[in-house]
C-alpha positions, 0 to 999 in steps of 0.5 A: 648704629647711626649713619652719617648722610654726607650733607652739613649740619640741618639748622632746621633740625637743629631749632626744632629740636631746641623747641622741643626740648623747651617747650615738649608740649608743643610737639604733636606726631613730631610736628610743631603745633604753633596754636600750643607754642602761642598759648605757652607764651600767652601776652608775649605773641605779637600780632600786630601787622603795622608794627615796625620791621625792616624788611626787603625783596628777597630777605625771605629767600636770604633766610632760607638760604642760610638754613640750607644744607651742604653736600660741598667740602673742603678738601686739603692742599698740603702743597699750598700750606705751611707746617702741615702736621702741627699747625692748627690754622686754616685758610680756606679758598672758596664762597663764604656762604658755603664755607660757612655752612660747611663749618657749622657742625665743627666750629659751631659755638666755638669762635671767640670773634669774628672779624669782617671787611665786606664790600661796601657797595662801591659801585660795582655788582658784588663778586659774591653771587648766591645760587638757591640752585647749586652754590658749589657750582655757581661758586665754581663758575664766578670765581673771581670774575668782576660782574658789570656795574651797577649806576650808585642809583640801581635799586636792585644795588642795597638789595642785592648787599642785603642778600649777599649779607643776610645769610652769612650773618646769620651763620656766622652768628651760630658759630661764635660762642655765647660771650662771643663778639663781631666786628664788622667795618663799614662805611657811610654808604650801607652802615644804617642797612648793616645796623638793621640787619644785626639788630634782626640777627643779634638783637638789639640789646647786643648791640655795644656800639658802633666804632669810628675808625678815621683813616685818610681822606677819600678822593675827591670830595664835596662839600665835607672831606670825610676820613671816616669808616664804621665798625659795628660791634655786637655779642651773641648775648649780652648776660654772658657777654659781662661775665667776660672781661673785655679790654687791652692792657695799657703798657703805660701801667707798668710804667706807673708802677716802675715808678711807685715801686722806685720811689716809695714809701715818699708818696708826695714824691711820687705823686709829682713825679706821675704828673711830670711823666703825664706831662712829659708823655703829652697825657695829661688829657687822658683817663690815664692822668687821673691817676695821679694820687698814691699811698701805702697801697699804691697808685690810685685815681678817685672817683665819685662815691655817691648814687648815678641815679639818685637813689642811693641809701641816706644812712648814716656812716662814719669814718672808720679812723676817726669815729666822726659822722661823714657828710652823706651825698645828696643823692644817697650812697652808691653802695649798701652797707656790706659793700660799704664795709668791703670796700674798706676792707680793701682799702678802697674809700679815701676819707676826707681830711674835713669831714665838711666834704665828701669821700670819693671810691679809690681805683688802684693801677696795676699792671694786669688792669685792662682798657676798655677801648674807646668808640673813636679809632684813629687809624694810619694805613702808611707803616702798614702799607709801607710794610706789604710793599717791602713784602713784594717790592710792590704795591699788592693790594688795594686797600688794607686794613691796619694790623694795630686796629685788628690787633687791638680788636682782637685783644679786646676780646682777652681770650689767648686761647680763642679762634678768631675767625674772619671770612672777608679776609682779603689780605690776610690782616687778620691773620697776621695780627694774630700771629703777631700777638701771640708773638707778643704774649705768648697767647696761643691764639687760632684763627679762620680765614676764608677769602674768594679766590677773585681772579686778579685778572678779571677784576682789573677789567672793571677796575675803576680809577689808575690807582686800582688798576695799578695795584691789580697789574702789580699783584699780577705782575708778582703772581707771575714771575712767580709762577703763581695763578692770578688769584687774591689769594694767592697774594694773601697766602704769601704776606702770611708766610713772610709774615711768619718768617719775620716774626719767627726772625725776631726770636726763633726760641719763641714756640708760636704756630706761625703755619696754616693749613690750606683747604679748598671749597669742592663738591664732596668726593664722593660718587652719586649713585645714578637713579636714571632709570634704565634697562640697559643691563651694562649701565647698570653693571657700570653703575654698580662698578662705580658705586663700590670705588665710590671715591671721585678718580681725582680725590684719594683717602686724605680729602675724604677724611676731611670731608667725613670730619666736617659732617661729623663736626671735628675741629680741622686743625687736629693733627692727624696719624695713620694707624699702624697697619697704614688702613685707617686714620687717627684724629686725636683731639685732647679730650678724645680719639678718633679712627676714620677707616675709608679702606676696602674689604677689611678682616676680622683682624684687621677690626681686632687691631683697630680696637686695640687703638685707645679710641672712643669712636670708629667711623667706617665706609661701607665699603670697609665690610664685603659681607654682611656678617663681617659688618655685625661681627665688628659692632660686636667686638668695639661694643664688647669694649664700651666703643661706638661706631658708625657708619659713612 
């Protein structure tokens, strides 16, 4: 019978197991034989020490940090949540490095899209101070404390930022689905370094684009006034991503189809109305204005039918309607004969009236068509700033990301049921965007937001500029007026609640998940056995008694259930109910049910009751069984009913 070891997913072990599966012969006495591995890889081994690589002081330790296992947990905080019993959205407070470690088992390969807006390195030391010894202890000591500033010229400045980002992105990649995508906002200062480490982690072949996001011009420019940032885009596996349909729904297509349906079969009139529509809506320079033709099959645009690589076939082809030979493109046909026949069948070729001209490829519009987003995005923050000021009666966020930008990125992923992660959550724009999109298209997307609860009063001590100072003062004032701790997370959670209420008021009949479960990073709920040598009988007796009641004094059974879920790899958003005898919890997923019991000193009758539940796997704490005989009987009872049993 397997027993949980109380730690997060062992990423090194996972990597070794994958190697063993791919190359069984490299395993010698349960160790990896690298000489054998090199032999199998043949000429694909590069031993050239002078090859190009990107490194910095601390990269090795940053890599180890990403592989380090966690003994921490996430504690449920029902009183700060909204719709706890029904929501599947998560808001997690804590150092995101430790949180990402803890999420590895439950969300490995499950996240459709990640968006992050990490620190831009503006001249201050980073709030995220990673400890190689005890990251949870470090987090508790550092929570919200702004550090002393470094000068921009400090050589450690870029190194610190790289050491902060690298392990987090390594862990983030594990969470993405094979066709998953990540968007990372950044400015000029670190975009080069970010590109280097993303190429290292995700692979150069999985780089998609570097989006330019134009916003408000920066203050105090020198020589050139800049108003842009960047957003780097990578997928986890390019080949898998190619199988997915990406893009956003263009509402213009619905209007063009309406023009078409109201005026057919007068196709000449439709083409005139289309041109008027583009002019009236200032779309004359947009790609959409290329849809200027109409026939009995719809509105369409035309494109070349010759091979762009200039290597197409030069075979003879005829117009099926006239039987006349068509002019062959100089660079050859862009499709083979089989595809050509399919295009004719689907009415996708526009044949010329004069065979001295080339035919064209048609592309019809339809209301379900998706447009790829462009690598240039112009964002206006005034509308978002005004909205958030209306929520709080003052400006409380310094640089909130525009909802439209995040909605566009999420919509581009084209997964209405997916999980969307933001582990530098800040003002919680991602949560807001997910809720709005679900309202608009009746999706069931879920979000996971992770944010360090930065101390607003400590941040105020090192704030730079009057605007930043005033924004922090406003946020502190709001927290104090509402009797809340002065942390960024308190403001963000309130933003999600207000936005959810606003969305609900638009149409109360829509069943949209507008709630969120709050979890807070903490050390394990279990007491550690003290192995310090001692001959003191009273001390030994005390340790034995402590181990019997092994949950910490300030924790409860519910805390422990969620710790078990994390370590066992169970979605934290799943609903949990108690058994009829109140001695265990049942976690229900669409494909399975799980029973978790921490109740001490069970009886054989309790085991029989549990066995009658429609549950596949049973997780018991050691203290559930006061005798070995009861433990053996429990195993036999559950095994006889094809149930799995595990201890923790």
